[in-house]
mmCIF file of the N, C-alpha and C atoms, coordinates in Angstrom:
data_MODEL
# 
_entry.id   MODEL 
# 
loop_
_atom_site.group_PDB 
_atom_site.id 
_atom_site.type_symbol 
_atom_site.label_atom_id 
_atom_site.label_alt_id 
_atom_site.label_comp_id 
_atom_site.label_asym_id 
_atom_site.label_entity_id 
_atom_site.label_seq_id 
_atom_site.pdbx_PDB_ins_code 
_atom_site.Cartn_x 
_atom_site.Cartn_y 
_atom_site.Cartn_z 
_atom_site.occupancy 
_atom_site.B_iso_or_equiv 
_atom_site.pdbx_formal_charge 
_atom_site.auth_seq_id 
_atom_site.auth_comp_id 
_atom_site.auth_asym_id 
_atom_site.auth_atom_id 
_atom_site.pdbx_PDB_model_num 
ATOM 1   N N  . MET A 1 1  ? 54.571 111.838 120.911 1.00 0.00 ? 1  MET A N  1 
ATOM 2   C CA . MET A 1 1  ? 53.471 112.278 120.172 1.00 0.00 ? 1  MET A CA 1 
ATOM 3   C C  . MET A 1 1  ? 52.438 110.986 120.157 1.00 0.00 ? 1  MET A C  1 
ATOM 4   N N  . ALA A 1 2  ? 51.048 111.102 120.402 1.00 0.00 ? 2  ALA A N  1 
ATOM 5   C CA . ALA A 1 2  ? 50.255 110.145 120.137 1.00 0.00 ? 2  ALA A CA 1 
ATOM 6   C C  . ALA A 1 2  ? 49.675 110.247 118.741 1.00 0.00 ? 2  ALA A C  1 
ATOM 7   N N  . GLN A 1 3  ? 49.259 109.038 118.436 1.00 0.00 ? 3  GLN A N  1 
ATOM 8   C CA . GLN A 1 3  ? 48.911 109.059 117.017 1.00 0.00 ? 3  GLN A CA 1 
ATOM 9   C C  . GLN A 1 3  ? 47.659 108.279 116.596 1.00 0.00 ? 3  GLN A C  1 
ATOM 10  N N  . PHE A 1 4  ? 46.879 108.615 115.831 1.00 0.00 ? 4  PHE A N  1 
ATOM 11  C CA . PHE A 1 4  ? 45.490 107.858 115.842 1.00 0.00 ? 4  PHE A CA 1 
ATOM 12  C C  . PHE A 1 4  ? 45.250 107.670 114.410 1.00 0.00 ? 4  PHE A C  1 
ATOM 13  N N  . ASP A 1 5  ? 44.403 106.844 113.803 1.00 0.00 ? 5  ASP A N  1 
ATOM 14  C CA . ASP A 1 5  ? 43.871 106.869 112.608 1.00 0.00 ? 5  ASP A CA 1 
ATOM 15  C C  . ASP A 1 5  ? 42.374 106.523 112.433 1.00 0.00 ? 5  ASP A C  1 
ATOM 16  N N  . THR A 1 6  ? 41.472 106.951 111.574 1.00 0.00 ? 6  THR A N  1 
ATOM 17  C CA . THR A 1 6  ? 39.973 106.692 111.348 1.00 0.00 ? 6  THR A CA 1 
ATOM 18  C C  . THR A 1 6  ? 39.960 106.497 110.068 1.00 0.00 ? 6  THR A C  1 
ATOM 19  N N  . PHE A 1 7  ? 38.724 106.094 109.884 1.00 0.00 ? 7  PHE A N  1 
ATOM 20  C CA . PHE A 1 7  ? 38.098 105.175 108.438 1.00 0.00 ? 7  PHE A CA 1 
ATOM 21  C C  . PHE A 1 7  ? 37.141 106.797 108.274 1.00 0.00 ? 7  PHE A C  1 
ATOM 22  N N  . ILE A 1 8  ? 37.087 107.043 106.919 1.00 0.00 ? 8  ILE A N  1 
ATOM 23  C CA . ILE A 1 8  ? 36.006 108.016 106.377 1.00 0.00 ? 8  ILE A CA 1 
ATOM 24  C C  . ILE A 1 8  ? 35.451 107.607 105.098 1.00 0.00 ? 8  ILE A C  1 
ATOM 25  N N  . GLU A 1 9  ? 34.453 108.433 104.617 1.00 0.00 ? 9  GLU A N  1 
ATOM 26  C CA . GLU A 1 9  ? 33.595 107.801 103.355 1.00 0.00 ? 9  GLU A CA 1 
ATOM 27  C C  . GLU A 1 9  ? 34.563 108.483 102.096 1.00 0.00 ? 9  GLU A C  1 
ATOM 28  N N  . GLY A 1 10 ? 35.128 109.549 102.261 1.00 0.00 ? 10 GLY A N  1 
ATOM 29  C CA . GLY A 1 10 ? 35.781 110.399 101.358 1.00 0.00 ? 10 GLY A CA 1 
ATOM 30  C C  . GLY A 1 10 ? 36.253 111.644 101.366 1.00 0.00 ? 10 GLY A C  1 
ATOM 31  N N  . PRO A 1 11 ? 37.522 112.118 100.550 1.00 0.00 ? 11 PRO A N  1 
ATOM 32  C CA . PRO A 1 11 ? 37.754 113.384 100.950 1.00 0.00 ? 11 PRO A CA 1 
ATOM 33  C C  . PRO A 1 11 ? 36.738 114.505 101.221 1.00 0.00 ? 11 PRO A C  1 
ATOM 34  N N  . GLY A 1 12 ? 36.688 115.396 102.095 1.00 0.00 ? 12 GLY A N  1 
ATOM 35  C CA . GLY A 1 12 ? 35.833 116.395 102.372 1.00 0.00 ? 12 GLY A CA 1 
ATOM 36  C C  . GLY A 1 12 ? 34.687 115.776 103.484 1.00 0.00 ? 12 GLY A C  1 
ATOM 37  N N  . ALA A 1 13 ? 34.793 114.698 103.955 1.00 0.00 ? 13 ALA A N  1 
ATOM 38  C CA . ALA A 1 13 ? 33.796 114.049 104.546 1.00 0.00 ? 13 ALA A CA 1 
ATOM 39  C C  . ALA A 1 13 ? 33.937 114.529 106.189 1.00 0.00 ? 13 ALA A C  1 
ATOM 40  N N  . LEU A 1 14 ? 35.024 115.249 106.571 1.00 0.00 ? 14 LEU A N  1 
ATOM 41  C CA . LEU A 1 14 ? 35.238 115.629 108.080 1.00 0.00 ? 14 LEU A CA 1 
ATOM 42  C C  . LEU A 1 14 ? 34.935 117.086 107.983 1.00 0.00 ? 14 LEU A C  1 
ATOM 43  N N  . LYS A 1 15 ? 34.421 117.324 109.101 1.00 0.00 ? 15 LYS A N  1 
ATOM 44  C CA . LYS A 1 15 ? 34.326 118.877 109.447 1.00 0.00 ? 15 LYS A CA 1 
ATOM 45  C C  . LYS A 1 15 ? 35.577 119.364 110.249 1.00 0.00 ? 15 LYS A C  1 
ATOM 46  N N  . GLU A 1 16 ? 36.050 120.160 109.675 1.00 0.00 ? 16 GLU A N  1 
ATOM 47  C CA . GLU A 1 16 ? 37.502 120.811 110.339 1.00 0.00 ? 16 GLU A CA 1 
ATOM 48  C C  . GLU A 1 16 ? 36.996 121.960 111.435 1.00 0.00 ? 16 GLU A C  1 
ATOM 49  N N  . ASN A 1 17 ? 37.851 121.770 112.469 1.00 0.00 ? 17 ASN A N  1 
ATOM 50  C CA . ASN A 1 17 ? 37.844 123.103 113.357 1.00 0.00 ? 17 ASN A CA 1 
ATOM 51  C C  . ASN A 1 17 ? 36.728 122.863 114.335 1.00 0.00 ? 17 ASN A C  1 
ATOM 52  N N  . GLU A 1 18 ? 35.611 121.970 114.223 1.00 0.00 ? 18 GLU A N  1 
ATOM 53  C CA . GLU A 1 18 ? 34.633 121.943 114.789 1.00 0.00 ? 18 GLU A CA 1 
ATOM 54  C C  . GLU A 1 18 ? 34.741 120.780 115.722 1.00 0.00 ? 18 GLU A C  1 
ATOM 55  N N  . GLU A 1 19 ? 33.845 120.669 116.933 1.00 0.00 ? 19 GLU A N  1 
ATOM 56  C CA . GLU A 1 19 ? 33.945 119.426 117.620 1.00 0.00 ? 19 GLU A CA 1 
ATOM 57  C C  . GLU A 1 19 ? 33.139 118.606 117.060 1.00 0.00 ? 19 GLU A C  1 
ATOM 58  N N  . ILE A 1 20 ? 33.404 117.522 116.940 1.00 0.00 ? 20 ILE A N  1 
ATOM 59  C CA . ILE A 1 20 ? 32.577 116.325 116.035 1.00 0.00 ? 20 ILE A CA 1 
ATOM 60  C C  . ILE A 1 20 ? 33.129 114.989 116.879 1.00 0.00 ? 20 ILE A C  1 
ATOM 61  N N  . LEU A 1 21 ? 32.326 113.978 116.835 1.00 0.00 ? 21 LEU A N  1 
ATOM 62  C CA . LEU A 1 21 ? 32.282 112.653 117.403 1.00 0.00 ? 21 LEU A CA 1 
ATOM 63  C C  . LEU A 1 21 ? 33.041 111.542 116.130 1.00 0.00 ? 21 LEU A C  1 
ATOM 64  N N  . LEU A 1 22 ? 33.781 110.995 116.571 1.00 0.00 ? 22 LEU A N  1 
ATOM 65  C CA . LEU A 1 22 ? 34.780 110.237 115.464 1.00 0.00 ? 22 LEU A CA 1 
ATOM 66  C C  . LEU A 1 22 ? 35.195 108.971 116.482 1.00 0.00 ? 22 LEU A C  1 
ATOM 67  N N  . THR A 1 23 ? 35.282 107.869 115.722 1.00 0.00 ? 23 THR A N  1 
ATOM 68  C CA . THR A 1 23 ? 35.912 106.726 116.160 1.00 0.00 ? 23 THR A CA 1 
ATOM 69  C C  . THR A 1 23 ? 37.370 106.749 115.626 1.00 0.00 ? 23 THR A C  1 
ATOM 70  N N  . VAL A 1 24 ? 38.352 106.593 116.504 1.00 0.00 ? 24 VAL A N  1 
ATOM 71  C CA . VAL A 1 24 ? 40.024 106.581 116.233 1.00 0.00 ? 24 VAL A CA 1 
ATOM 72  C C  . VAL A 1 24 ? 40.379 105.378 116.728 1.00 0.00 ? 24 VAL A C  1 
ATOM 73  N N  . ARG A 1 25 ? 41.188 104.926 116.056 1.00 0.00 ? 25 ARG A N  1 
ATOM 74  C CA . ARG A 1 25 ? 42.198 103.702 116.506 1.00 0.00 ? 25 ARG A CA 1 
ATOM 75  C C  . ARG A 1 25 ? 43.270 104.388 116.861 1.00 0.00 ? 25 ARG A C  1 
ATOM 76  N N  . ASP A 1 26 ? 43.963 104.022 118.102 1.00 0.00 ? 26 ASP A N  1 
ATOM 77  C CA . ASP A 1 26 ? 45.385 104.425 118.925 1.00 0.00 ? 26 ASP A CA 1 
ATOM 78  C C  . ASP A 1 26 ? 46.497 103.604 118.022 1.00 0.00 ? 26 ASP A C  1 
ATOM 79  N N  . LEU A 1 27 ? 47.429 104.495 117.522 1.00 0.00 ? 27 LEU A N  1 
ATOM 80  C CA . LEU A 1 27 ? 48.442 103.757 116.995 1.00 0.00 ? 27 LEU A CA 1 
ATOM 81  C C  . LEU A 1 27 ? 49.733 104.115 117.769 1.00 0.00 ? 27 LEU A C  1 
ATOM 82  N N  . THR A 1 28 ? 49.555 104.812 118.844 1.00 0.00 ? 28 THR A N  1 
ATOM 83  C CA . THR A 1 28 ? 50.891 104.974 119.841 1.00 0.00 ? 28 THR A CA 1 
ATOM 84  C C  . THR A 1 28 ? 51.573 103.622 120.317 1.00 0.00 ? 28 THR A C  1 
ATOM 85  N N  . PRO A 1 29 ? 52.815 103.512 119.761 1.00 0.00 ? 29 PRO A N  1 
ATOM 86  C CA . PRO A 1 29 ? 53.374 102.624 120.376 1.00 0.00 ? 29 PRO A CA 1 
ATOM 87  C C  . PRO A 1 29 ? 53.190 101.949 122.064 1.00 0.00 ? 29 PRO A C  1 
ATOM 88  N N  . GLY A 1 30 ? 53.189 100.852 122.150 1.00 0.00 ? 30 GLY A N  1 
ATOM 89  C CA . GLY A 1 30 ? 52.736 100.608 123.809 1.00 0.00 ? 30 GLY A CA 1 
ATOM 90  C C  . GLY A 1 30 ? 51.695 99.460  123.990 1.00 0.00 ? 30 GLY A C  1 
ATOM 91  N N  . THR A 1 31 ? 51.307 99.340  125.119 1.00 0.00 ? 31 THR A N  1 
ATOM 92  C CA . THR A 1 31 ? 50.390 98.213  125.516 1.00 0.00 ? 31 THR A CA 1 
ATOM 93  C C  . THR A 1 31 ? 48.910 98.314  125.071 1.00 0.00 ? 31 THR A C  1 
ATOM 94  N N  . HIS A 1 32 ? 48.419 99.780  124.614 1.00 0.00 ? 32 HIS A N  1 
ATOM 95  C CA . HIS A 1 32 ? 47.159 100.105 124.272 1.00 0.00 ? 32 HIS A CA 1 
ATOM 96  C C  . HIS A 1 32 ? 47.074 100.317 122.665 1.00 0.00 ? 32 HIS A C  1 
ATOM 97  N N  . LYS A 1 33 ? 48.009 99.904  121.949 1.00 0.00 ? 33 LYS A N  1 
ATOM 98  C CA . LYS A 1 33 ? 48.223 100.050 120.809 1.00 0.00 ? 33 LYS A CA 1 
ATOM 99  C C  . LYS A 1 33 ? 47.009 99.292  119.967 1.00 0.00 ? 33 LYS A C  1 
ATOM 100 N N  . TYR A 1 34 ? 46.270 100.063 119.124 1.00 0.00 ? 34 TYR A N  1 
ATOM 101 C CA . TYR A 1 34 ? 45.191 99.492  118.253 1.00 0.00 ? 34 TYR A CA 1 
ATOM 102 C C  . TYR A 1 34 ? 43.956 99.224  118.872 1.00 0.00 ? 34 TYR A C  1 
ATOM 103 N N  . ASN A 1 35 ? 43.917 100.037 120.343 1.00 0.00 ? 35 ASN A N  1 
ATOM 104 C CA . ASN A 1 35 ? 42.706 99.854  120.913 1.00 0.00 ? 35 ASN A CA 1 
ATOM 105 C C  . ASN A 1 35 ? 41.332 101.181 120.120 1.00 0.00 ? 35 ASN A C  1 
ATOM 106 N N  . VAL A 1 36 ? 40.662 100.883 119.976 1.00 0.00 ? 36 VAL A N  1 
ATOM 107 C CA . VAL A 1 36 ? 39.407 101.693 119.347 1.00 0.00 ? 36 VAL A CA 1 
ATOM 108 C C  . VAL A 1 36 ? 38.704 102.611 120.604 1.00 0.00 ? 36 VAL A C  1 
ATOM 109 N N  . ARG A 1 37 ? 38.524 104.128 120.124 1.00 0.00 ? 37 ARG A N  1 
ATOM 110 C CA . ARG A 1 37 ? 37.952 104.843 121.002 1.00 0.00 ? 37 ARG A CA 1 
ATOM 111 C C  . ARG A 1 37 ? 37.124 105.654 120.438 1.00 0.00 ? 37 ARG A C  1 
ATOM 112 N N  . TYR A 1 38 ? 35.833 106.035 120.834 1.00 0.00 ? 38 TYR A N  1 
ATOM 113 C CA . TYR A 1 38 ? 34.907 106.893 120.505 1.00 0.00 ? 38 TYR A CA 1 
ATOM 114 C C  . TYR A 1 38 ? 35.116 108.391 120.961 1.00 0.00 ? 38 TYR A C  1 
ATOM 115 N N  . VAL A 1 39 ? 35.333 109.357 120.530 1.00 0.00 ? 39 VAL A N  1 
ATOM 116 C CA . VAL A 1 39 ? 35.842 110.436 121.101 1.00 0.00 ? 39 VAL A CA 1 
ATOM 117 C C  . VAL A 1 39 ? 34.894 111.976 120.561 1.00 0.00 ? 39 VAL A C  1 
ATOM 118 N N  . ARG A 1 40 ? 35.368 112.866 121.280 1.00 0.00 ? 40 ARG A N  1 
ATOM 119 C CA . ARG A 1 40 ? 34.727 113.951 121.134 1.00 0.00 ? 40 ARG A CA 1 
ATOM 120 C C  . ARG A 1 40 ? 35.976 114.851 120.677 1.00 0.00 ? 40 ARG A C  1 
ATOM 121 N N  . CYS A 1 41 ? 36.153 115.252 119.421 1.00 0.00 ? 41 CYS A N  1 
ATOM 122 C CA . CYS A 1 41 ? 37.633 115.906 118.990 1.00 0.00 ? 41 CYS A CA 1 
ATOM 123 C C  . CYS A 1 41 ? 37.323 116.865 117.979 1.00 0.00 ? 41 CYS A C  1 
ATOM 124 N N  . LEU A 1 42 ? 38.458 117.585 117.728 1.00 0.00 ? 42 LEU A N  1 
ATOM 125 C CA . LEU A 1 42 ? 38.547 118.736 116.766 1.00 0.00 ? 42 LEU A CA 1 
ATOM 126 C C  . LEU A 1 42 ? 39.645 118.137 115.874 1.00 0.00 ? 42 LEU A C  1 
ATOM 127 N N  . VAL A 1 43 ? 39.382 118.388 114.397 1.00 0.00 ? 43 VAL A N  1 
ATOM 128 C CA . VAL A 1 43 ? 40.564 117.681 113.688 1.00 0.00 ? 43 VAL A CA 1 
ATOM 129 C C  . VAL A 1 43 ? 40.574 118.899 112.438 1.00 0.00 ? 43 VAL A C  1 
ATOM 130 N N  . SER A 1 44 ? 41.973 118.956 111.862 1.00 0.00 ? 44 SER A N  1 
ATOM 131 C CA . SER A 1 44 ? 42.271 119.921 110.828 1.00 0.00 ? 44 SER A CA 1 
ATOM 132 C C  . SER A 1 44 ? 43.166 119.144 110.221 1.00 0.00 ? 44 SER A C  1 
ATOM 133 N N  . SER A 1 45 ? 43.331 119.618 108.880 1.00 0.00 ? 45 SER A N  1 
ATOM 134 C CA . SER A 1 45 ? 43.998 118.989 107.828 1.00 0.00 ? 45 SER A CA 1 
ATOM 135 C C  . SER A 1 45 ? 45.468 119.654 107.869 1.00 0.00 ? 45 SER A C  1 
ATOM 136 N N  . ASP A 1 46 ? 45.713 120.699 108.683 1.00 0.00 ? 46 ASP A N  1 
ATOM 137 C CA . ASP A 1 46 ? 46.892 121.354 108.826 1.00 0.00 ? 46 ASP A CA 1 
ATOM 138 C C  . ASP A 1 46 ? 47.583 120.140 110.056 1.00 0.00 ? 46 ASP A C  1 
ATOM 139 N N  . PRO A 1 47 ? 48.751 119.826 109.615 1.00 0.00 ? 47 PRO A N  1 
ATOM 140 C CA . PRO A 1 47 ? 49.323 118.791 110.562 1.00 0.00 ? 47 PRO A CA 1 
ATOM 141 C C  . PRO A 1 47 ? 49.889 118.991 111.865 1.00 0.00 ? 47 PRO A C  1 
ATOM 142 N N  . LYS A 1 48 ? 49.888 120.498 111.958 1.00 0.00 ? 48 LYS A N  1 
ATOM 143 C CA . LYS A 1 48 ? 50.538 121.226 113.207 1.00 0.00 ? 48 LYS A CA 1 
ATOM 144 C C  . LYS A 1 48 ? 49.456 121.930 114.019 1.00 0.00 ? 48 LYS A C  1 
ATOM 145 N N  . ALA A 1 49 ? 48.279 122.052 113.660 1.00 0.00 ? 49 ALA A N  1 
ATOM 146 C CA . ALA A 1 49 ? 47.459 122.809 114.167 1.00 0.00 ? 49 ALA A CA 1 
ATOM 147 C C  . ALA A 1 49 ? 46.785 122.185 115.721 1.00 0.00 ? 49 ALA A C  1 
ATOM 148 N N  . TYR A 1 50 ? 47.138 120.859 115.797 1.00 0.00 ? 50 TYR A N  1 
ATOM 149 C CA . TYR A 1 50 ? 46.678 120.019 117.138 1.00 0.00 ? 50 TYR A CA 1 
ATOM 150 C C  . TYR A 1 50 ? 47.550 119.439 117.511 1.00 0.00 ? 50 TYR A C  1 
ATOM 151 N N  . PRO A 1 51 ? 47.887 118.960 118.732 1.00 0.00 ? 51 PRO A N  1 
ATOM 152 C CA . PRO A 1 51 ? 49.100 118.067 119.224 1.00 0.00 ? 51 PRO A CA 1 
ATOM 153 C C  . PRO A 1 51 ? 49.092 116.775 118.867 1.00 0.00 ? 51 PRO A C  1 
ATOM 154 N N  . GLN A 1 52 ? 48.153 116.115 118.288 1.00 0.00 ? 52 GLN A N  1 
ATOM 155 C CA . GLN A 1 52 ? 48.224 114.766 118.142 1.00 0.00 ? 52 GLN A CA 1 
ATOM 156 C C  . GLN A 1 52 ? 47.936 114.265 116.524 1.00 0.00 ? 52 GLN A C  1 
ATOM 157 N N  . GLU A 1 53 ? 48.574 113.473 116.126 1.00 0.00 ? 53 GLU A N  1 
ATOM 158 C CA . GLU A 1 53 ? 48.685 113.275 114.553 1.00 0.00 ? 53 GLU A CA 1 
ATOM 159 C C  . GLU A 1 53 ? 47.600 112.077 114.164 1.00 0.00 ? 53 GLU A C  1 
ATOM 160 N N  . LEU A 1 54 ? 46.746 112.301 112.941 1.00 0.00 ? 54 LEU A N  1 
ATOM 161 C CA . LEU A 1 54 ? 45.683 111.593 112.838 1.00 0.00 ? 54 LEU A CA 1 
ATOM 162 C C  . LEU A 1 54 ? 45.862 111.192 111.103 1.00 0.00 ? 54 LEU A C  1 
ATOM 163 N N  . ALA A 1 55 ? 45.932 109.825 111.179 1.00 0.00 ? 55 ALA A N  1 
ATOM 164 C CA . ALA A 1 55 ? 45.882 109.394 109.557 1.00 0.00 ? 55 ALA A CA 1 
ATOM 165 C C  . ALA A 1 55 ? 44.797 109.233 109.284 1.00 0.00 ? 55 ALA A C  1 
ATOM 166 N N  . ILE A 1 56 ? 44.398 109.608 108.007 1.00 0.00 ? 56 ILE A N  1 
ATOM 167 C CA . ILE A 1 56 ? 42.933 109.381 107.450 1.00 0.00 ? 56 ILE A CA 1 
ATOM 168 C C  . ILE A 1 56 ? 43.147 108.148 106.360 1.00 0.00 ? 56 ILE A C  1 
ATOM 169 N N  . ARG A 1 57 ? 42.037 107.241 106.759 1.00 0.00 ? 57 ARG A N  1 
ATOM 170 C CA . ARG A 1 57 ? 41.975 106.176 105.776 1.00 0.00 ? 57 ARG A CA 1 
ATOM 171 C C  . ARG A 1 57 ? 40.457 106.154 104.785 1.00 0.00 ? 57 ARG A C  1 
ATOM 172 N N  . TYR A 1 58 ? 40.560 105.879 103.628 1.00 0.00 ? 58 TYR A N  1 
ATOM 173 C CA . TYR A 1 58 ? 39.246 105.773 103.080 1.00 0.00 ? 58 TYR A CA 1 
ATOM 174 C C  . TYR A 1 58 ? 38.679 104.430 103.221 1.00 0.00 ? 58 TYR A C  1 
ATOM 175 N N  . GLY A 1 59 ? 37.404 104.083 102.380 1.00 0.00 ? 59 GLY A N  1 
ATOM 176 C CA . GLY A 1 59 ? 36.645 102.676 102.442 1.00 0.00 ? 59 GLY A CA 1 
ATOM 177 C C  . GLY A 1 59 ? 37.574 101.538 102.473 1.00 0.00 ? 59 GLY A C  1 
ATOM 178 N N  . ARG A 1 60 ? 38.293 101.212 101.674 1.00 0.00 ? 60 ARG A N  1 
ATOM 179 C CA . ARG A 1 60 ? 39.101 100.280 101.471 1.00 0.00 ? 60 ARG A CA 1 
ATOM 180 C C  . ARG A 1 60 ? 40.416 100.318 102.060 1.00 0.00 ? 60 ARG A C  1 
ATOM 181 N N  . GLY A 1 61 ? 40.637 101.309 103.175 1.00 0.00 ? 61 GLY A N  1 
ATOM 182 C CA . GLY A 1 61 ? 42.129 101.452 103.669 1.00 0.00 ? 61 GLY A CA 1 
ATOM 183 C C  . GLY A 1 61 ? 42.968 102.167 102.871 1.00 0.00 ? 61 GLY A C  1 
ATOM 184 N N  . GLN A 1 62 ? 42.595 102.788 101.944 1.00 0.00 ? 62 GLN A N  1 
ATOM 185 C CA . GLN A 1 62 ? 43.922 103.637 101.354 1.00 0.00 ? 62 GLN A CA 1 
ATOM 186 C C  . GLN A 1 62 ? 43.972 104.853 102.352 1.00 0.00 ? 62 GLN A C  1 
ATOM 187 N N  . LEU A 1 63 ? 45.380 105.163 102.323 1.00 0.00 ? 63 LEU A N  1 
ATOM 188 C CA . LEU A 1 63 ? 45.705 106.124 103.129 1.00 0.00 ? 63 LEU A CA 1 
ATOM 189 C C  . LEU A 1 63 ? 45.873 107.435 102.767 1.00 0.00 ? 63 LEU A C  1 
ATOM 190 N N  . ALA A 1 64 ? 45.573 108.561 103.054 1.00 0.00 ? 64 ALA A N  1 
ATOM 191 C CA . ALA A 1 64 ? 45.358 109.681 102.488 1.00 0.00 ? 64 ALA A CA 1 
ATOM 192 C C  . ALA A 1 64 ? 46.757 110.216 102.284 1.00 0.00 ? 64 ALA A C  1 
ATOM 193 N N  . ALA A 1 65 ? 47.059 111.073 101.481 1.00 0.00 ? 65 ALA A N  1 
ATOM 194 C CA . ALA A 1 65 ? 48.416 111.659 101.161 1.00 0.00 ? 65 ALA A CA 1 
ATOM 195 C C  . ALA A 1 65 ? 49.200 112.201 102.008 1.00 0.00 ? 65 ALA A C  1 
ATOM 196 N N  . GLN A 1 66 ? 48.273 113.157 102.996 1.00 0.00 ? 66 GLN A N  1 
ATOM 197 C CA . GLN A 1 66 ? 48.989 114.302 104.205 1.00 0.00 ? 66 GLN A CA 1 
ATOM 198 C C  . GLN A 1 66 ? 48.281 113.730 105.400 1.00 0.00 ? 66 GLN A C  1 
ATOM 199 N N  . PRO A 1 67 ? 48.986 113.729 106.449 1.00 0.00 ? 67 PRO A N  1 
ATOM 200 C CA . PRO A 1 67 ? 48.202 113.528 107.851 1.00 0.00 ? 67 PRO A CA 1 
ATOM 201 C C  . PRO A 1 67 ? 47.370 114.407 108.398 1.00 0.00 ? 67 PRO A C  1 
ATOM 202 N N  . TYR A 1 68 ? 46.501 114.465 109.191 1.00 0.00 ? 68 TYR A N  1 
ATOM 203 C CA . TYR A 1 68 ? 45.844 115.418 109.601 1.00 0.00 ? 68 TYR A CA 1 
ATOM 204 C C  . TYR A 1 68 ? 46.325 115.637 110.957 1.00 0.00 ? 68 TYR A C  1 
ATOM 205 N N  . SER A 1 69 ? 45.660 116.643 111.946 1.00 0.00 ? 69 SER A N  1 
ATOM 206 C CA . SER A 1 69 ? 46.045 116.733 113.407 1.00 0.00 ? 69 SER A CA 1 
ATOM 207 C C  . SER A 1 69 ? 44.629 116.524 114.135 1.00 0.00 ? 69 SER A C  1 
ATOM 208 N N  . ILE A 1 70 ? 44.779 115.981 115.093 1.00 0.00 ? 70 ILE A N  1 
ATOM 209 C CA . ILE A 1 70 ? 43.406 115.934 116.234 1.00 0.00 ? 70 ILE A CA 1 
ATOM 210 C C  . ILE A 1 70 ? 43.823 116.235 117.402 1.00 0.00 ? 70 ILE A C  1 
ATOM 211 N N  . LYS A 1 71 ? 42.907 116.780 118.087 1.00 0.00 ? 71 LYS A N  1 
ATOM 212 C CA . LYS A 1 71 ? 42.876 117.123 119.492 1.00 0.00 ? 71 LYS A CA 1 
ATOM 213 C C  . LYS A 1 71 ? 41.472 116.532 120.266 1.00 0.00 ? 71 LYS A C  1 
ATOM 214 N N  . ILE A 1 72 ? 41.872 115.447 121.245 1.00 0.00 ? 72 ILE A N  1 
ATOM 215 C CA . ILE A 1 72 ? 40.648 114.669 121.926 1.00 0.00 ? 72 ILE A CA 1 
ATOM 216 C C  . ILE A 1 72 ? 40.033 115.727 122.873 1.00 0.00 ? 72 ILE A C  1 
ATOM 217 N N  . VAL A 1 73 ? 39.000 116.003 122.846 1.00 0.00 ? 73 VAL A N  1 
ATOM 218 C CA . VAL A 1 73 ? 38.571 116.835 123.828 1.00 0.00 ? 73 VAL A CA 1 
ATOM 219 C C  . VAL A 1 73 ? 37.920 115.973 125.098 1.00 0.00 ? 73 VAL A C  1 
ATOM 220 N N  . GLU A 1 74 ? 37.290 114.731 124.536 1.00 0.00 ? 74 GLU A N  1 
ATOM 221 C CA . GLU A 1 74 ? 36.841 113.596 125.811 1.00 0.00 ? 74 GLU A CA 1 
ATOM 222 C C  . GLU A 1 74 ? 36.580 112.303 125.262 1.00 0.00 ? 74 GLU A C  1 
ATOM 223 N N  . ASP A 1 75 ? 36.463 111.504 125.687 1.00 0.00 ? 75 ASP A N  1 
ATOM 224 C CA . ASP A 1 75 ? 36.300 109.935 125.598 1.00 0.00 ? 75 ASP A CA 1 
ATOM 225 C C  . ASP A 1 75 ? 34.536 110.033 125.509 1.00 0.00 ? 75 ASP A C  1 
ATOM 226 N N  . VAL A 1 76 ? 34.045 109.426 124.530 1.00 0.00 ? 76 VAL A N  1 
ATOM 227 C CA . VAL A 1 76 ? 32.497 109.443 124.828 1.00 0.00 ? 76 VAL A CA 1 
ATOM 228 C C  . VAL A 1 76 ? 32.229 107.762 125.110 1.00 0.00 ? 76 VAL A C  1 
ATOM 229 N N  . GLN A 1 77 ? 31.195 107.334 125.789 1.00 0.00 ? 77 GLN A N  1 
ATOM 230 C CA . GLN A 1 77 ? 31.293 106.156 126.400 1.00 0.00 ? 77 GLN A CA 1 
ATOM 231 C C  . GLN A 1 77 ? 29.703 105.801 125.440 1.00 0.00 ? 77 GLN A C  1 
ATOM 232 N N  . ARG A 1 78 ? 30.083 105.014 124.574 1.00 0.00 ? 78 ARG A N  1 
ATOM 233 C CA . ARG A 1 78 ? 29.005 104.659 123.408 1.00 0.00 ? 78 ARG A CA 1 
ATOM 234 C C  . ARG A 1 78 ? 27.791 103.734 124.505 1.00 0.00 ? 78 ARG A C  1 
ATOM 235 N N  . ILE A 1 79 ? 28.405 102.583 125.339 1.00 0.00 ? 79 ILE A N  1 
ATOM 236 C CA . ILE A 1 79 ? 27.193 102.119 125.854 1.00 0.00 ? 79 ILE A CA 1 
ATOM 237 C C  . ILE A 1 79 ? 27.050 102.379 127.413 1.00 0.00 ? 79 ILE A C  1 
ATOM 238 N N  . PRO A 1 80 ? 26.045 102.735 127.844 1.00 0.00 ? 80 PRO A N  1 
ATOM 239 C CA . PRO A 1 80 ? 26.031 103.072 129.104 1.00 0.00 ? 80 PRO A CA 1 
ATOM 240 C C  . PRO A 1 80 ? 26.257 102.189 130.225 1.00 0.00 ? 80 PRO A C  1 
ATOM 241 N N  . ALA A 1 81 ? 26.625 102.895 131.065 1.00 0.00 ? 81 ALA A N  1 
ATOM 242 C CA . ALA A 1 81 ? 27.498 102.049 132.220 1.00 0.00 ? 81 ALA A CA 1 
ATOM 243 C C  . ALA A 1 81 ? 26.735 100.737 132.716 1.00 0.00 ? 81 ALA A C  1 
ATOM 244 N N  . LYS A 1 82 ? 25.463 100.988 132.816 1.00 0.00 ? 82 LYS A N  1 
ATOM 245 C CA . LYS A 1 82 ? 24.551 100.015 133.618 1.00 0.00 ? 82 LYS A CA 1 
ATOM 246 C C  . LYS A 1 82 ? 24.625 98.763  132.915 1.00 0.00 ? 82 LYS A C  1 
ATOM 247 N N  . TYR A 1 83 ? 24.711 98.431  131.532 1.00 0.00 ? 83 TYR A N  1 
ATOM 248 C CA . TYR A 1 83 ? 24.924 97.653  130.467 1.00 0.00 ? 83 TYR A CA 1 
ATOM 249 C C  . TYR A 1 83 ? 26.452 96.882  130.448 1.00 0.00 ? 83 TYR A C  1 
ATOM 250 N N  . LEU A 1 84 ? 27.385 97.520  131.183 1.00 0.00 ? 84 LEU A N  1 
ATOM 251 C CA . LEU A 1 84 ? 28.728 97.040  131.203 1.00 0.00 ? 84 LEU A CA 1 
ATOM 252 C C  . LEU A 1 84 ? 28.855 96.173  132.178 1.00 0.00 ? 84 LEU A C  1 
# 
């Protein structure tokens, strides 16, 4: 199972069960661990609602008590390809 984390401003800052844009860090063991991705995703406070685990961190890195779940719909490219 893939694992991700993200930083948010505080409790209640995420819209649940709606497509949102979010910057996540990949925590899945392997060669791509800690890669940052900008994604369109669905997030839920129910850890079993979506297939991947999402750890929520607040402003100073404090970890939320309960893990969330996330479904990544697509990766969003921040910088247009002509500039890469």
